[in-house]
C-alpha positions, -999 to +999 in steps of 0.1 A: +000+000+000+014+034-010+018+063+013+021+091-013+027+126-001+029+156-025+040+190-014+023+217-035+012+253-039-021+265-052-006+286-081+018+259-094+009+244-128+034+215-123+016+206-090-017+205-109-002+182-136+014+159-110-019+156-091-037+149-123-014+120-132-018+105-097-056+108-099-056+093-134-037+063-120-062+061-091-034+067-066-045+082-033-022+109-019-019+133+009-014+169-003+006+193+018+001+229+006+032+248+016+017+281+007-010+275+034+014+258+058+047+276+053+064+257+082+059+225+061+082+239+033+112+235+056+102+198+062+099+194+024+133+210+018+151+189+044+136+157+030+141+164-007+171+188-006+150+209-031+131+242-028+106+238-056+072+222-057+058+197-063+079+173-044+065+138-043+073+110-018+062+074-012+067+072+026+103+083+032+113+076-004+117+108-026+101+102-060+110+136-073+091+165-090+065+166-117+090+161-146+105+131-129+070+117-121+061+119-158+095+105-168+090+074-146+055+070-162+069+071-197+096+046-187+069+023-173+085+023-138+061+047-120+036+020-108+064+001-091+077+033-074+042+041-061+033+006-050 
């Protein structure tokens, strides 16, 4: 069972695209909006070593950002990463 967490902001088109792909694949996820909870951005940055959103995790495993998510999908490896 996956434990997908996605850090987002409301105004980020890449966040919208990443969530759209997860929904299309019928993957449940927890969304943490760092624009509404700014203290969570520091958590995201410490875990991912990145400042940009979205950042996607399966539990403690960092999946990456939107482009990486779509890259894994095109390679056919995304389902395994999200399982």
